[in-house]
Each structure stands twice: as structure tokens, then as C-alpha cells.
C-alpha positions in Angstrom: 0.0 0.0 0.0 1.1 3.6 -0.7 2.0 5.9 2.1 -1.3 7.8 1.4 -3.3 4.6 1.7 -1.5 3.6 5.0 -2.2 7.1 6.4 -5.8 7.0 5.2 -6.4 3.7 7.0 -5.2 5.3 10.3 -7.4 8.3 9.8 -10.4 6.1 8.8 -10.5 4.5 12.3 -12.1 7.7 13.7 -15.4 9.1 12.3 -14.1 12.6 12.7 -11.2 12.1 10.3 -12.9 9.9 7.6 -13.2 13.0 5.4 -9.4 13.4 5.4 -9.0 9.7 4.6 -11.2 10.1 1.6 -9.2 13.1 0.3 -5.9 11.2 0.7 -7.3 8.3 -1.3 -8.4 10.5 -4.2 -5.5 11.8 -6.2 -7.3 14.8 -7.7 -8.8 15.9 -4.4 -5.4 15.4 -2.8 -3.8 17.7 -5.3 -6.5 20.4 -5.1 -6.5 20.4 -1.3 -2.7 20.6 -1.2 -2.7 23.6 -3.6 -5.4 25.3 -1.6 -3.3 24.9 1.5 -0.4 26.7 -0.2 -2.8 29.5 -1.3 -4.5 30.1 2.0 -1.2 30.2 3.9 -0.5 33.6 2.4 -3.6 34.8 0.4 -5.9 34.6 3.4 -3.3 35.3 6.1 -1.6 38.2 4.3 -4.2 40.9 4.8 -4.3 40.4 8.5 -0.6 40.3 9.2 1.3 42.2 6.5 -1.2 44.6 5.1 -1.4 46.8 8.3 2.4 47.1 8.2 2.3 47.9 4.4 -0.2 50.7 5.1 2.3 52.4 7.3 4.8 52.4 4.4 2.4 54.0 1.9 3.7 57.5 2.8 2.2 60.6 4.3 -1.6 60.6 4.0 -2.8 63.5 1.8 -4.9 66.2 3.5 -7.5 65.8 0.7 -8.4 62.3 1.9 -11.5 62.3 4.1 -10.7 62.1 7.8 -12.6 58.8 8.2 -10.3 57.1 5.7 -7.1 58.9 6.8 -6.5 56.5 9.7 -4.8 53.0 9.5 -8.2 51.4 10.2 -9.9 53.4 7.5 -7.3 52.6 4.9 -7.4 48.9 5.9 -11.2 48.8 5.6 -11.0 50.5 2.2 -8.5 47.9 0.9 -10.6 45.1 2.3 -13.5 46.6 0.3 -11.4 46.6 -2.8 -10.5 43.0 -2.2 -14.2 42.2 -1.8 -15.0 43.9 -5.2 -12.3 41.8 -6.8 -13.9 38.6 -5.4 -17.3 39.8 -6.7 -16.1 40.1 -10.3 -15.6 36.4 -11.1 -18.9 35.6 -9.3 -20.8 37.9 -11.5 -19.0 36.8 -14.6 -18.9 33.0 -14.2 -22.1 32.1 -12.5 -25.1 30.8 -14.5 -25.4 29.9 -18.2 -23.1 32.7 -19.3 -20.4 31.5 -17.0 -20.7 27.9 -18.2 -20.1 29.1 -21.8 -17.1 31.1 -20.8 -15.6 28.1 -18.9 -16.3 25.7 -21.7 -14.7 28.1 -24.2 -11.6 28.9 -22.1 -11.1 25.5 -20.5 -11.0 24.8 -16.8 -7.2 24.7 -16.7 -6.8 28.2 -18.1 -8.3 29.7 -14.9 -5.6 28.0 -12.8 -2.9 29.3 -15.1 -4.3 32.8 -14.9 -4.3 32.5 -11.1 -0.6 31.5 -11.3 0.3 34.7 -13.1 -1.8 36.7 -10.6 0.2 35.2 -7.8 3.3 36.8 -9.2 1.7 40.2 -8.8 2.7 40.1 -5.2 6.2 41.2 -6.3 4.7 44.6 -6.9 4.1 45.0 -3.2 7.9 45.5 -2.9 7.6 48.8 -4.8 6.3 50.9 -1.9 9.2 49.5 0.2 12.0 49.9 -2.3 11.0 52.1 -5.2 8.2 54.5 -4.6 8.7 55.3 -0.9 6.6 58.2 0.3 4.4 58.4 -2.8 1.1 57.8 -1.2 -1.3 57.7 -4.2 1.1 55.6 -6.3 1.6 53.2 -3.5 -2.1 53.0 -2.7 -2.8 52.3 -6.4 -0.2 49.5 -6.4 -1.4 47.8 -3.3 -5.1 48.1 -4.1 -4.4 46.9 -7.7 -2.6 43.8 -6.5 -5.3 42.9 -4.0 -8.1 43.5 -6.5 -6.3 41.6 -9.3 -5.3 38.6 -7.2 -8.9 38.2 -5.9 -10.3 38.5 -9.5 -8.2 35.6 -10.8 -7.9 33.5 -7.6 -11.6 33.9 -7.0 -12.5 32.4 -10.3 -10.7 29.1 -9.6 -13.1 27.8 -6.9 -16.1 28.6 -9.1 -14.6 26.6 -12.0 -13.1 23.8 -10.0 -16.0 23.2 -7.5 -18.1 21.2 -10.0 -15.1 19.0 -10.8 -14.6 18.3 -7.2 -18.2 17.6 -6.6 -18.1 14.7 -9.1 -15.4 13.1 -7.1 -17.1 13.3 -3.7 -18.9 10.5 -1.9 -22.4 11.7 -1.1 -22.5 9.6 2.0 -19.4 11.3 3.4 -20.0 14.8 1.9 -20.3 16.6 5.2 -17.2 15.0 6.6 -15.2 15.7 3.4 -16.3 19.4 3.4 -15.4 19.6 7.1 -12.0 18.1 6.4 -11.3 20.6 3.6 -12.4 23.5 5.9 -10.1 22.1 8.7 -7.1 22.0 6.3 -8.0 25.6 5.1 -8.0 26.9 8.7 -4.9 25.0 9.8 -2.8 26.3 7.0 -4.2 29.8 7.2 -3.1 29.7 10.9 0.3 28.4 10.0 0.7 31.1 7.4 -0.3 33.8 9.8 2.2 32.6 12.4 5.1 32.3 9.9 4.3 35.7 8.5 4.1 37.3 11.9 7.4 35.8 13.0 9.1 36.9 9.8 7.7 40.4 10.2 8.8 40.6 13.9 12.3 39.2 13.5 13.3 40.3 10.0 11.3 43.4 9.4 8.7 44.4 6.8 11.1 44.4 3.8 12.4 40.9 4.4 8.8 39.7 5.1 7.5 41.2 1.8 10.4 39.6 -0.1 9.8 36.2 1.5 6.1 36.5 0.5 7.0 37.3 -3.1 9.4 34.3 -3.2 6.8 32.0 -1.7 4.2 33.2 -4.1 6.5 32.5 -7.0 6.7 28.9 -5.8 2.9 28.8 -5.4 2.5 30.2 -8.9 4.6 27.4 -10.3 2.5 24.8 -8.6 -0.7 26.5 -9.7 0.5 26.6 -13.3 1.2 22.8 -13.2 -2.1 21.8 -11.6 -4.1 21.5 -14.8 -1.6 19.0 -16.2 -1.8 16.9 -13.1 -5.6 16.7 -12.9 -7.0 17.0 -16.4 -6.3 14.4 -19.2 -5.6 17.1 -21.8 -4.2 19.6 -19.4 -7.3 21.9 -19.7 -10.6 20.0 -19.5 -12.0 17.5 -17.0 -12.6 13.9 -18.2 -16.1 13.4 -19.8 
């Protein structure tokens, strides 16, 4: 038996971990869950750990900015709102019949590849720290553009991939499998937050931002390869 099968047998002994056992036994679900773990380590943890520090590096807040937005909390809320709008775009574009046609025309794998290139956009977050120091509006445009763009392309992937995953799930264990995926999500998000926080505390913002960019480059490589690992032709699910 493979190491995945041996580990799955151990997990299957408890009802609370049978969902994880099912994921380990299914190659496609194993890959998708593993890639999701990489993504949430930084994509979900990043705004809560690094973003407040990046706001402090945007530069002097212009007097023309409304007082309610001129605080760190106000700017953080505004950037979260921009992130939300980015996540809303793929939902509006890809849901329903219109979305099905777009997905069929583009191919499922193309959305993962676009997300891979979007991951590389985090290199742009180094600009406020190294190139455009003190230029508030330029830096704000860079940060908000990165957050918006990453959410647009990363947000499209779950919409496209979810039907593929659903076909692989055991209906009798659906709740346990969904619970297992959520548990992995939260676990890696927590790990990412701790690692980011420690990097920020011990090495400083510049080193932390550089480490994030390097990690996202590795994540982008994995995301780009995923379609070849899970689709027969590298772009479309099996009939």
C-alpha cells in the first residue's frame, strides 16, 4: 500500500477524520486540497498580518483624503472593500449559463494558469518599500491593484473547479469531506499567519515582503502545473 493509503487507514478509524481519509485516497482531491493549502497560507493570512504594516509604508496621508479614511483602520477597511469587489467580479462573470459558456470556451485549466500569473503580482508589493517610498497615491494604487487583481483571478478558480470536485465526492461522506477541507484551510491559514508574523517581527517588513514574493513564486509554479496533473488534456476534465 502507498503511504497515502497507509495514512488513510489510520485516519479512517475515527469518524471525525474519515473525510481526510477520503481526500488522501483520491489523487485529484489530494492535489486540489494541497494547492489550496499553499494558497491560503498567504492569500488569506496576508491581509491580517502584513497589510497593516504595508499601510504604514504608503507614505504621508494627503490632506485631501476624508478624515474617516485617513487612519490606518480606515485605509485597511478601504483595501478590504477593494478585495471584496475583486472577489465579486468572477462571481458575476462566471455564475449561470453565461459562465458555463465562458468556462467551456476557455477551458478549466486556463483559470488555474491565470491565477498562477496573478500570484506573481505580489512582487509589486515590494515597490512601496524599495522604489516608490513616500508616494502615497502611487503606493495605494499599487497595493489596491494587487489585492483586486489577485482576488479576481484567484476567486475564479473555486467557481470553475468546484463542479469538478463535486463529481469526485462520496455523497454519504459529503459533510465530513467538506469539514475536512475546511479544517485544512483553517490549519494552513493559521500556520501562514504565524510564519508571516514571526518573519515580520524578527526580520522586518522588507524581508517579510520579499519572503512572501518568493513563496508566491513557488505557489504560482504549482498552480500553473495543476491542470496538467488533474486533467487528461491539461485543460478540460474527463467526460
